[in-house]
N, C-alpha and C positions, 0 to 999 in steps of 0.2 A: 737354904745355903746354895743351892744350885743357881738361884737367881742372881748371886753375886759373882759368879764366874765371869772372867773376861771373855771377849769374843775370840774365837780361834783365828789364827792367822790365815791369810789367803795362801793357798798352795795350788800346785798344778794337779793335785789328785784330790778330788772331792769325795766325801764319803758316799757310799752307795745310797741311791734314792730309796731303795726298799728298807734300809736300816735307819735312815735319818728323817725321812719325811713321810707324811701320809698324803692322802688325796687332796686335802685342803691346803697343806703346805706346798704342794706342787704348784699351786697358782699364787700363793701369798709370798713365798720365799722369805719368811720371817725367821731368822736364825735365833731369835731370843725366846722362842717357844720351848717349853720343857721337853717336848717330844723330840727335839733335835739333839738333845744332850744324852739321851739314853742312860739316865742314872736314877737311882732311888734315893730321894732326899731323906727318907725315914731311917736310913741306916748310916750313922756317922762313921762307923769303921770303914765302910766301903768307900766313903768319900776320902778319908785319910789315906787309905791304901792307894786310891787312884791318884791322889795328889803326890804321894811319895814315889810312885812308880812312873810318873809322867814327867820326863825331862823337859817337855815343852812348858808344863805348868811351873816347874821349879825355876826355869830360866827367866820367868817373868814375874813370879810372885816375890821371891826373896833374893834378889841379885846381889845384895850386900853380903850374904852368907856364902855365896858360891864363888869358886875360883873362875875367873873369866876364861872362857873356852872359845878359841877363834873359829871353831866349827859349830854350825847350827845343826842340831839333831833333827832329822826328818822322821816323823813316826811312820812305822811300817803299816802299809794298808792291811787291814784285817780281812778284807774280802776283795778278791780280784774280779768279781762278777761285773761286767760292763753295765753302765747306766742304760736302762731301757728307754728307747725312743719310739713312741707310737708312730712316727712318720706323718706324712701329709695325707689327709683324707681327700677323696675324690670330689666331695662337695660339702661345704660347710653350711650350717643352718643360717637362716636369715639373721637371727640375733647376733651370732658370733661374727658373721660377715660385716654387719653394720658397726659393731664395736671393735672390729679388727683384732680379734683374739683367736687363739687356736681352738678349733672345734674337734671333739673326739669322734664325730661322725657316726655315733650310735643311733640306731633307729628303734622306736619312733622318737626317742628323746635323747639328746646328747647329754653328757655329764654336767656341763655348765648350766644348761637350761633346767636340768632336773634339780640341781642344788639351788638354783635361783627361783624355782617354782614358777617358771614362765612357760608359755606354750612354745613348743619347738616346731618350726615350720621349715621344710626344705623346699626352696623355690625351684623353678624350671631351670634346666641347663641352658647354656647360651644358645645352642642350636634350637631347642624347643622354643625359647623365648623369641628368637628371630622369626621362626615360622609363624608364631601367633601374631607378632607385630606385623608381619607381611599380610596375613589374612585380614587383620583389622584395617590396615591401610588400603588394601584392595576393596574391602567393603565400603570404606569411606569414599574412595574414588567413584565407585558405582553409585553411591548415594548422591554425590555431587553431580554426576552426569544425569541421573534421573531428574534431579531438581532443576538443573539447567534446561533440560528438555521441557519440563513443565512451565518454566519461565518463558521459554520461547513460544510454546503453544498457547500460553495464557498470560500475556503480558499485563493484563488488568488485575491479576490476582496479587494482592499485597499481603504477605504473611505478617508483617508488623510495620505499621506506618510510623512507629516511634523512632525508627532508625533511618528514616528517609534522608535526614540531613547528614548522615555519616557518609564519608567518602569511600571510594573503592579501596583505599589503603587501609581503612579500618575493618574491611570485610574479613580479612584473614584472621583477625583476633576475635571475631564475634562467633557465637554459636550459629550454626547454619540456619536454625529455625528463626533467628532474629535478623537475618540479612534480608533486606527488602528487595523486591523485584526492581524497583526504580534504581537503587544503588548499583545493582548488578548490570542493569541495562545501560546505565550511564557509562560503563567502561567499554561498551561496544559501539562501533561506528554506526551512526544513523544514516545509512546510505540513502541517497535521494534527497536529503535535506541538508546535511552538513557539507557534502561534497557533490557538486553537480556532475562530476565525471565518473561517479560510481553508480552502478545500476540499482534501480529501485523497483519494487514490485508494483508501484502505482501505474506502470505502463500496461498492466493487464486490465485497466479500466474497471476496477471492482468497486469504486466509490462514486461513479457518476455515469450518466447516460449521455449519448451524443445523437439521440434520435427522438423525434416527437412521435410518441405512440398514440396520439389522438388525432393525427392529421387526416386519416381516412379509415374506412371500414377494414381494409386489409391490415393496416398497422394495428388497429384495435384488436383484430382477431388474433394476431400473433402475440402482441403484448411484449412486455419486457422479457428478455432472455438473458440469463446470467452467465457468468464465465465458466461454470462447470457443465454447461449444456453442450452436446455435440453440435447443435445448430449454431451456437456461438463460435465453436472451433471452425466450422465450415465457413461461416461468415468472415472470420479473420483470414482464413486461407484465400478466399475469393478477393478480398480487398487487397491483401498483400500482393497477389499475382497481378491484379489490375494496376497497382501502383508501380510495380517493378517491371512488369512485362505487359504493357497495354496491348489489347488485341486490335489489330487494324480493322477498320470498318465495323466495329462493334455497334450494334443497334441499341444496346442498353444505355440508358441515361446514367449519369453519375449518381443521381439521387437513388435510382433503382439499385445500383451496386452497393451503396451504403446502407440500404434498408435491410433489416433482418428478415422481413417478410419475403425478400427475394430468394432466400435460401431455406425457407421453412418448408419442409417436405410433409408436414402434417396437414390435417384437413380442417382446421378451425374455421377458415373463412367459408367453407361450403355450407355451413348451417345445419341445424337439426330440425327435421320436419316432424312436428308433433300433430298428428291428425286429430281433428275434432270429430271426425266421422267414425267413431268407434263406440261400441257398447261396453261400458266400463266393467259391468258385472259378467260379461260373457267369458266363457272359459273353454279351453280345448278339451278333447276327449281324454279319458283317463289314461289311455295308452300313450298318447302324445305327451300328456303331462308327466307321466312316470319317466318317459324317455328324456325329457328336458331336465327334470329334476335330477335324475341320475347323472346326466351329462354335466350338470353344474357342479355337483359334489365331487365328481371324479377329476375334473380339470381345473377347478378353482378353489374349492373349499380348503384343501390342505395348505394353500399359500395365504389365503385370506379368510380365516374362519369368522365371518361376520354373523353366522347363524349357528344356533344349536342344532346339530344335524338330527339327532334322535327325536327331539321335540318337534322340529319342523316337519319331518317326514310323517310322524304320527298325526300331526294336524292336517297334512295334505290328504292322507288316507281317510281321515274322518270327514273332511270336507267333501270328498267325492263319494263316500259310502253313505253318508247321511244327508239326504236332500233337504232336511229341515234346518240345517245349520246355516246361520247367517253371520259370517265373520265380519269384523270391522273393516273399514275402508283401508286403513293403513296395513293391516295384515294382507289384504288383497293386493295392495301396492307391492308389498314384499314378494308375494307369490309371482306377480307378473314380472318383476325385475329378475327373479330367478329364471322364469321362462325366457326372458329376453337374452340373458347371458348365455343360457344353454343353447338357444336358437342361433345366436351370433357365432358361437364356436362351431356348431354344426354347419352353418353356412360357409365358414372358412375351410373346414376339414372335408366337406363333401364336394362332389363334382358339380353340383348345381345348387343354387339358392332356392329356398322355399318362399312362395309368395301367396298372399291371400287372393280372393276373387277380384279385388280392385287393383292387383298388380303390386301391392306394397310388400316389402320384405317382411317375413314373419317376425323377426326380432324387433323391427320398428313398430309393428302393431302392438306387441306386448309392452314395449317401452311407452308408447302413447297411452295405453290403458293405465300403466303405473303412474305416469305423470299426471293424468287427469284425476286419478284417485287421490294422489298426494297433495295436489294443489286445489282441490275442490273446496269451495267455501272458505277461502283464505287460510287453508290449512298450513301454508308455509309461515304464517304469522303466529300460529298457535305455539304453545310451549312444547318443547320436545319430550318424547318418551323413547323407550328402547326401540320400538318399531320405526319411529321417525329416523333415528340414527342409522338403523339398518337400511332403510330405503335410500338415504343419502349416500351411504357408503357403497351400496350396490350400484346406484346411478353413476357414481364417480368411476367405478371399475368398468361399467358398460361403456361410458364415454371414452375411456382410455382405449378400450378394444376397438373403437371406431376410428381412432386417430385424432380424437378431439381433446388434445392434451391441455389446452388452455381451459376449456370448460371442466375437464376432469379435475384439474388443480383447484379451481374455484369450488366445485361441488365437494371435494374432499375437505377443503377448509371449513365449509358449512357443517359437514358431518363432525369434524373435530370440535367445533364450537358447541354443537348440540351435545356431544359426549361430555365435554368439560362442564357444561351447565348441569349435567346430572351427576357429576363427581365420579365418572367411571375411571378417571385417571388416578384415583386413589384406592388404597386397599379398603375392602368392604368388611367392616366389623359389625354390621347390623344383624341383630339376632333374628329379625323377621325375614331375612333373605336366606333362602336355602343355599347349601354349598354348591349345588349344581348350577344355580342361577348366578352365583358369584363367579364361578369358573367361566361361564358363558360370557359374562361381562368383561372379565379379564381378557379373554380371547378376542372379543370385539375391539377392545382398545388397542391391543397389539396388532391386530389386523389393520386397523386404521393407521397405526404408526408405520407399518410397512408400506401401505399404499401412499401415504403422504411422503414418505422417504423416496419412493419411486417417482411420483409425479413432480416432486421438487427437483429431483435429479435430472429429469427430462427437460424441464423448463428452465433450470438454472436459477430457481427462486428460493427465498428463505423457507424454512420448514414450517414455522408457525407452531410447532410443538417440539419440546425438548425432552429427551429421555430423563435428564437430570431433574426435571420439574415434576415428575410423576412418581407415585409410590405404588403403582399397580404391580403386583407380583407377576413374574413370568409364568405362563401357563405350565401346568405339569406335563411332562413329556410322555403322555399316554393318549391313546385314541379315546374318543368319547364312548366307544363300545366297551372300554375297560374300566369305566368309572365305577362299576358295581363291585369290582374286586376289592378285597380287604385292604391290601397295601396301598391301593390308589385312594380309597376312601380316607385312609389315615392322612395322606398328603392333603386332601381336600379339606379336612376338618382341623388339621393342626398346622398352623402357619410356620411354626418352628421346624417341623419335619420337612416342610416344603423348602424352607430356607437352607437347611443343611444339605438337602439333596442337590439343589441348584448350585450351592457353593462347592460341593464335591465334584460337580461337572465343570467347575471353574468358568462360569459364564461371566462376562465382563460387566462391571458396574458402571453407572454413569460417572462422568468425569468429576462432577461436584462431590459425589460420594467418595470417589477415589482420593480426592485431595483432603477430605475431612475425616476419613475413616481411620480408626486406630491402626489398621493394617498399613495404610500409607505412611503413618508416622513411626512405624517400627523400623529399626535399623535393618539394612539389607541382609546382614549375615544372620541376624535372629530370624527374620522372615523366611530366609531360605531353609533354615533348619525346621521351622514349623511346616513349611511346604513339603519338605521331605517326609515328615511324619504322616502327612495327609495324602501323599502320593498313592499309597496302596489303596486307601479308601476311594480315592478319586478314580483310580484305574478300575477298581471293582465295579463302581457305579456305572462308569462309562461302558464297561464290557457288558453289564447286565442290560443296559438300555441301548446298546449300539444298534440293535435291529429295530428299534421302535421308530416308526415313521413320524411320530409327533416330534421327535428330536429335530427333524428338519426345520420345523417352524421356529423352534427356540434358537437354533443356530442362525437362522435367517435374521431374526431380530437382533442377535448379537452382532452380526456382520453389518446390519443397517446402522447400528450405533457408531461403528467405525466410520462409515460413510458420512454420518451426521457430523462427527468431529472433524473429518477432513474438510468438508465444505465450510464449516464454521471457522476453521483455522486458515484455510488457503484462499477462499473465494469470498469471504464476507468483508465488510468494511474494516474489520479489525486488521486484515492483512494489508490494507493500503499503505500505511506508513512503514511497514517492515522492510528491512534490508533483505537482499538475496541470501545472505548468510543465514538469517533467521528462517527464511522460507525453506532453504535446503535442509537445515536441521529438522524443521517440522516435518518435511516430506520424508526424511529418513526415519524419524520416529513413528510416523503413521504407517509407513511401509512395514516396519518391524511389527507393529500391532496386527496388521493384516496377516503377516506370516505366522505370528503366534496363534492367531485364530485358526489358520490352516493346520498347524501342528496339533491343536486340540481336537480336530475333527475326528470322529470315530472312523475306524477302518471301513465300515459299511457305507460311509458317505464320502470317502476319498474319491476324487474325480481326476486324479492324474493318470489313471489307466483307462482302459475301455470299459464302458458300462452300458452299452446300447441295449442289451437284452435283459437288463435288470427289471425286476417287477416294479420298483419305485423309480424308474428312469426319469420321470417328470421332476420329482424332488431332487434327484441327483444332478441333473443338468441345470435346474434352476439355481442351485447353490453355486455351481461352477460359473455360470454366467454372472451371477451377482458378485462373486468374489473377484473375478477378473475385471469387471466393470469398476468395482471399488478401487482396485489398484491402479486402473487406468486414470481415474479421477485424481488419485493421490499424486501420481508421477507426472501428470500432464503439465503442471507449471514449469517443471524443469525442461521438458521438451519445448515448451513455448519460449523459454529463455535461450535455449540452444538454437532454435530455428529462427526466431524473430529478433534476437538480441542485436542492438545497434552496435556499430563498430566502436563507438566511444565507450561502450560498456566493458570492453576488454573480453578476453576469452573466458568461457565459463569454467568453473572449478571442476576438479576431478569428481567430486560428489555429484554435482549437477549433471555432468556428462554421463555418469553411471546411472542416475535416475532416469535420464532421457532415454538411454539405451534400454532400460527396464520397461519404460512406457511402450516402446516399439515392440519389444518382445511380448509383452502382455497383449497388445493388439493382435499379434499373430496367434496367440494362444486362444483368444476368443473365437477366431475363425477356425482354429483346429478342432473346436468342439463340434462344428458342423460336419456332417458327412461329406465326402468328396463330391458326390453327385447330389444336386439339389433334389430334395424329396419333401413335397408339401405334407404328406401324411406324417412323416417324422416331425416336421416343424410344429404341427398343431396337436400332436399327441404326446410328444416326448420332450418338449421344451416349453419355456414360459412364453406362450404364444401371444400373450397380451402386450409384450414389450420387446419382441425379438427385433423389430425394426430399429429400435433405439440401440440395442447392443451392437447390431451389425454396423450401423452408421457411426457409432463411437469408434469402432475398430478401423473401418475403412478411411475415416477422416484423418486419424492419426497416421495411418500408412501413407496416404496421399500427401499429407503435410511433409513427411520426411522425404518422400520420393520426388516431389515437385520442387520443393524449396531447396533441398540439398541433394541434387542429382549426382549419382555415382554410376554413370553409364558404363556398362561392360563388366561390372563387378558381380560377384555371386550374391552379395547382399541386395543389390538392385534387382536382380533377376528373381530372388526369393520374394521380395516385397511386391514386385509386379505380379507374380503368380498368386499371391494372397489377395491382392486387389481384384484380380480377375475372378477369383473364386467368390468373393463377396458380391461382385456385380452379377454373376450368374445366379446367385441365390436371390438377389433383389429382382432379377428378371422373372424368376420362377414365382416369387411372392406377388409380383405385380398382376398376375392373372386374377387374383382375388382381392388384393388390397391396393386401392389407388394411391395411398401414401407411399407404398413401396415403389410404384411407378415413378412418382415424383423424385424420390431419393435416387433411383437409378439414373434418371435423366440428368440430375445435378452432377453425379459422379462422372458420367460420360462427358458432360460439358467441360468440366475441369480438365479431364485427360485429353479431350480433343483440342482444346485451345492451345495446349502446349505440346502437341505432337506425340503424345504417349499412347494414344488409343491404338494405332496400327501395330506398335511394338508388342502390345499385349494380346494381339490376335483376337479381338473381341468384335471385329466388324461383322463377322458372320452370325453373331448372336443377336444382333439388333437390326 
């Protein structure tokens, strides 16, 4: 019966929600439901009574029986309680917000989601959402910047050749991993090719030679010198000065000025005297032998661990204590090379050189014996073994200490080829090779890597060995005397433990691995969180190993990898077609890599403060000189642009000028490492004595380049640079008493200063 009732009329007063509707009706608003009428259909009498007592009902049901009433009766409200209004919630759930309906705001599930049996999710507030979006956008920008740097540093790397035909306009709509290097590079100006009025890096002469290196013996002895060599920088300075300010009455021919050999201060043309009048199996007394061996291991072995120290010393003792032992010729060659290097250092550090009864220097006698032993019966054509690699590596180092850099570079290349022929550049998984032997081979390889890095930097030539092409693990950061300890043995036997330790110390990976590794493909914001979780472990490992002297060698290898990348990026043929914009960006990225290396250096190896009295002062200063030399090579192209830039090139950019200023600053920092007063004892005991001339000439050439080409007379900067040049020349003068190469370098510097009237202003007349 209730279903036949008419709809109630609209009125200004609605029945109370609590009396008329339930929770479902609150959302449906269906007035035809029985619940809205509040009556019992099972009781007819109640219905009749309701109908008879309801004037509203009567006025609509039977109007014919009723007398018309001009007034409409309005029923009295039975309950004056106001309608409840839950109000607006602070945050609606995702489902209610998407459907634009009112949300109850209950947690964890609102009423509507609970009735609909759907998952109720409350999203972030507007402020939280904006913060997350900002973080994501910042991470994307960092990712784009890193990828652009990689593109500039490695233009030949094509992530996906399938999109090479897509234009730059399509790059914004593509995933970053699918944007090709070529399409990005096409949006940049190819300076030097598209526009003749814009500067190009080809003016650094990195892709051609302008001299015949076969014309005479002197040119052959010097050979090709690349753009990252201090000899090349000095040669460019001499030619620039002669072209802009020719010296009246100069006796030098134009061909002599253009020749690289005219500014070569090393001794390659002097030759090496290998005496045939030596007894190859002769040996010094045990006292002298012990002194020379100890000298070698104290001043050379930590930087170039070509030999297994413990094994070699035990073999030497057995050789002298047991007269019936007859070692092989190659082992005898290794022994005599150790004697030669130890005697060479003693000759430089002592007040007088030792000679044999024929007047020959002692180290030359040992080298002659080693050479005779190694080349006897066409031994140089035999297949290499470990001792052959050691002989060649030691010979290269010995030649470097003599100032024979051309021969040292060639001999180092032979040693590298011999090592590669034996697979030493790869990880050794052979079960027949002991763990100690594997570690010795790893150290031999990385010692060769450092030596090759050094001689290639001095000569300006290609490396011939790339870190990205080898899989040899870095040596464990412990001394050989500690190999018997349990935790060190675990590293030697378990390659995974070794990898985790080296990763915790955050050593740099080769560029190829960096590009292909999962870490490099991880988004920046994800990688940063992973790095944060590993920061504590890394700090703990670094703190535990911070006093280990063997860390010096590992950090030196890591820094050499930055030098390798810098030379390959800035001074190889790849750099020839690049614009100055690309070179500047590459320089900035490489400089940041060097600074990150410095920030990872343990406190015990920090060299920004004084450390002259340190027990490991040799390793400390060696890292310092290597670091500043690396930064000097990185920033030198920008100084070259500022100093030698042609007028039509226009003014250098702010970044280029900043990098040029950094180059000059780093040159001064190299000289700041030297004591104020020249001290030969300090030089040969507390510094990398085998290449100190190279470091000093790198610094003084950069300073003279800035002072002579861009003179700022009367300024504090000019006075400061002049004081640093004077300090360098004083050190060269002191070194010249023992090293003829230092004498040549000093004379070249004085010649440049004298030609342009700067020698009297530096007050160096009394010194020479």
